[in-house]
C-alpha positions as CSV (number, residue, x, y, z in Angstrom):
1,M,0.0,0.0,0.0
2,I,1.3,3.4,-1.0
3,G,0.6,5.8,1.9
4,R,2.6,8.9,1.0
5,L,4.4,10.3,-2.0
6,R,7.0,13.1,-2.2
7,G,8.1,14.2,-5.6
8,V,8.1,16.9,-8.3
9,L,4.7,18.1,-9.5
10,I,5.0,17.7,-13.3
11,H,1.3,18.1,-14.3
12,K,-2.0,19.2,-12.7
13,Q,-5.4,19.5,-14.3
14,P,-8.3,18.8,-11.8
15,P,-8.9,16.2,-10.8
16,H,-5.7,14.6,-12.2
17,L,-2.1,15.3,-11.3
18,M,1.2,13.6,-11.8
19,L,4.2,13.4,-9.5
20,D,7.8,12.5,-10.6
21,V,9.2,10.4,-7.7
22,Q,12.8,9.6,-8.5
23,G,12.1,9.1,-12.2
24,V,8.8,7.3,-11.8
25,G,5.6,9.2,-12.8
26,Y,2.7,8.5,-10.5
27,E,-0.7,9.5,-11.8
28,L,-3.2,10.5,-9.0
29,E,-6.7,11.9,-8.7
30,A,-7.3,14.5,-5.9
31,P,-10.2,16.5,-4.6
32,L,-10.3,20.2,-5.5
33,S,-9.5,21.1,-1.9
34,T,-6.0,19.6,-2.4
35,F,-5.6,21.4,-5.8
36,Y,-6.1,24.8,-4.1
37,D,-2.9,24.3,-2.1
38,L,-0.7,22.7,-4.8
39,P,2.5,24.6,-5.7
40,A,3.5,25.4,-9.3
41,E,4.4,22.7,-11.7
42,G,8.1,21.9,-11.2
43,A,8.0,22.3,-7.5
44,E,8.3,19.5,-4.9
45,V,5.2,18.4,-3.1
46,T,4.2,15.8,-0.5
47,L,0.8,14.1,-0.6
48,H,-0.9,11.5,1.6
49,T,-2.3,8.8,-0.7
50,H,-4.8,6.0,-0.9
51,M,-4.7,3.1,-3.4
52,H,-8.2,2.2,-4.5
53,V,-8.4,-1.3,-6.1
54,R,-11.2,-2.0,-8.6
55,E,-11.8,-4.9,-10.9
56,D,-10.6,-3.0,-13.9
57,A,-8.0,-0.6,-12.4
58,H,-5.9,0.4,-9.5
59,V,-6.4,4.1,-8.9
60,L,-4.2,6.3,-6.6
61,Y,-5.7,9.2,-4.8
62,G,-3.8,12.1,-3.3
63,F,-4.8,14.3,-0.4
64,A,-3.4,17.5,1.3
65,G,-3.7,16.1,4.8
66,A,-4.1,12.8,6.7
67,Q,-7.5,13.8,8.0
68,E,-8.8,14.5,4.5
69,R,-7.6,11.0,3.5
70,A,-9.2,9.5,6.6
71,L,-12.6,11.1,5.7
72,F,-12.3,9.8,2.1
73,R,-11.7,6.3,3.4
74,S,-14.7,6.6,5.7
75,L,-16.9,7.9,2.9
76,I,-16.2,5.0,0.5
77,R,-17.3,2.6,3.2
78,V,-20.8,4.0,3.1
79,N,-23.2,2.0,1.0
80,G,-23.7,3.6,-2.4
81,V,-20.8,6.1,-2.1
82,G,-18.0,5.3,-4.4
83,A,-14.6,7.0,-4.8
84,K,-16.0,9.5,-7.4
85,M,-18.7,10.7,-5.0
86,A,-16.3,10.9,-2.1
87,L,-14.0,13.1,-4.2
88,A,-17.0,15.3,-5.0
89,I,-17.9,15.7,-1.3
90,L,-14.3,16.6,-0.4
91,S,-14.2,19.0,-3.4
92,G,-17.5,20.7,-2.5
93,M,-16.9,21.3,1.2
94,T,-14.2,21.2,3.9
95,T,-13.9,18.4,6.3
96,E,-15.1,20.7,9.0
97,A,-18.2,21.7,7.0
98,F,-19.0,18.1,6.2
99,S,-18.7,17.2,9.9
100,R,-21.1,20.0,10.8
101,C,-23.6,18.8,8.2
102,V,-23.5,15.3,9.6
103,M,-23.7,16.3,13.3
104,D,-26.4,18.9,12.6
105,N,-28.4,16.6,10.4
106,D,-28.2,19.2,7.6
107,I,-29.6,17.1,4.7
108,T,-30.3,20.2,2.6
109,Q,-26.7,21.3,2.4
110,L,-25.5,17.8,1.5
111,T,-28.0,17.5,-1.4
112,R,-26.5,20.7,-3.0
113,L,-23.4,18.6,-3.8
114,P,-23.4,17.0,-7.3
115,G,-24.7,13.5,-7.4
116,I,-26.1,13.4,-3.9
117,G,-29.8,13.0,-3.6
118,R,-31.9,13.1,-0.4
119,K,-31.6,9.3,0.3
120,T,-27.8,9.4,-0.1
121,A,-27.6,12.4,2.1
122,E,-29.7,10.8,4.8
123,R,-27.5,7.6,4.6
124,L,-24.4,9.8,5.0
125,V,-25.7,11.4,8.1
126,I,-26.7,8.1,9.7
127,E,-23.6,6.1,8.8
128,M,-21.0,8.9,9.1
129,R,-22.1,10.3,12.5
130,D,-19.9,8.0,14.6
131,R,-17.0,8.1,12.1
132,V,-17.0,11.9,12.0
133,A,-16.9,12.0,15.8
134,A,-14.0,9.6,15.7
135,L,-12.0,11.8,13.3
136,G,-12.2,14.7,15.8
137,E,-12.8,18.2,14.5
138,G,-9.8,20.4,14.6
139,A,-7.3,17.6,14.7
140,F,-5.7,18.5,11.3
141,L,-2.3,17.4,10.4
142,P,0.1,19.3,8.1
143,G,-1.0,19.1,4.5
144,V,0.6,19.8,1.2
145,T,4.1,21.0,1.4
146,G,6.0,22.6,-1.5
147,G,7.3,25.9,-2.7
148,G,6.3,28.3,-5.4
149,A,3.2,30.2,-6.3
150,P,0.3,28.4,-8.0
151,A,0.7,28.3,-11.8
152,R,-1.8,30.2,-13.9
153,P,-3.2,27.8,-16.5
154,A,-3.5,28.8,-20.1
155,D,-7.3,28.6,-20.1
156,P,-8.6,28.7,-16.6
157,V,-12.3,28.8,-17.6
158,S,-12.0,25.6,-19.7
159,D,-10.1,23.9,-16.9
160,A,-12.7,25.0,-14.3
161,V,-15.6,23.7,-16.4
162,A,-13.8,20.4,-17.0
163,A,-13.1,20.0,-13.3
164,L,-16.8,20.6,-12.4
165,I,-17.9,18.1,-15.1
166,S,-15.5,15.5,-13.6
167,L,-17.3,16.0,-10.2
168,G,-20.7,15.1,-11.7
169,Y,-22.1,18.4,-12.9
170,K,-23.7,18.4,-16.4
171,P,-21.7,20.4,-19.0
172,Q,-24.3,23.1,-19.3
173,E,-24.6,23.6,-15.5
174,A,-20.8,23.6,-15.2
175,S,-20.5,26.3,-17.8
176,R,-23.2,28.3,-16.2
177,L,-21.7,28.2,-12.7
178,V,-18.2,29.2,-14.0
179,S,-19.7,32.1,-16.1
180,L,-21.4,33.5,-13.0
181,V,-18.0,34.0,-11.2
182,E,-15.7,34.4,-14.2
183,E,-15.1,38.1,-13.6
184,E,-14.2,37.4,-9.9
185,A,-11.2,35.1,-10.4
186,R,-8.1,34.6,-12.6
187,T,-7.1,31.0,-12.0
188,S,-9.0,27.8,-12.5
189,E,-8.7,27.0,-8.7
190,E,-10.3,30.3,-7.8
191,L,-13.1,29.8,-10.4
192,I,-13.8,26.3,-9.1
193,R,-13.9,27.4,-5.5
194,L,-16.2,30.3,-6.2
195,A,-18.5,28.2,-8.4
196,L,-18.8,25.5,-5.8
197,K,-19.4,28.1,-3.1
198,S,-22.2,29.6,-5.1
199,T,-24.1,26.3,-5.2
200,L,-23.8,25.8,-1.5
201,N,-25.0,29.4,-0.7
202,K,-28.3,29.0,-2.6
């Protein structure tokens, strides 16, 4: 099991990234919360990882911190919640916000995340209550480490739309959300963050 990787970030386009670890390129998928803190391409970064084994593939996921990874591992144990939905949850809200939704029985807020209907939200609240309490709010460990400012992509709007589509938004809805905040941000990370925030603030 690969639990952590430290290497040079050679490519990032949400939700995919690649690390060069001593000459070996590791392809990973990561939640948008991790992308917000990534350094520029060419800088060194350390990520906590989880290897997800499927019948047709072995997929490596990367996370900014150990608690974010722990929440991901707890989420994929919930009936009906796969890795893609777990990434969407982590991309759409912080671990603290998710914990509050579960502990406060806030079904409405959870259903604003892509792909989560009322029944799934209710199941999350029921099955995750004890697990969230075990994680312990506020017990965050150091996350992404690396130097350099975030790189500005060539086409932040297209990258932001593609990232939202990968989370489960329909192309038309993803384009609409990004267009609403396009004038407020310059990078794809900022566009994604603002677009997701707008859906949760409805």
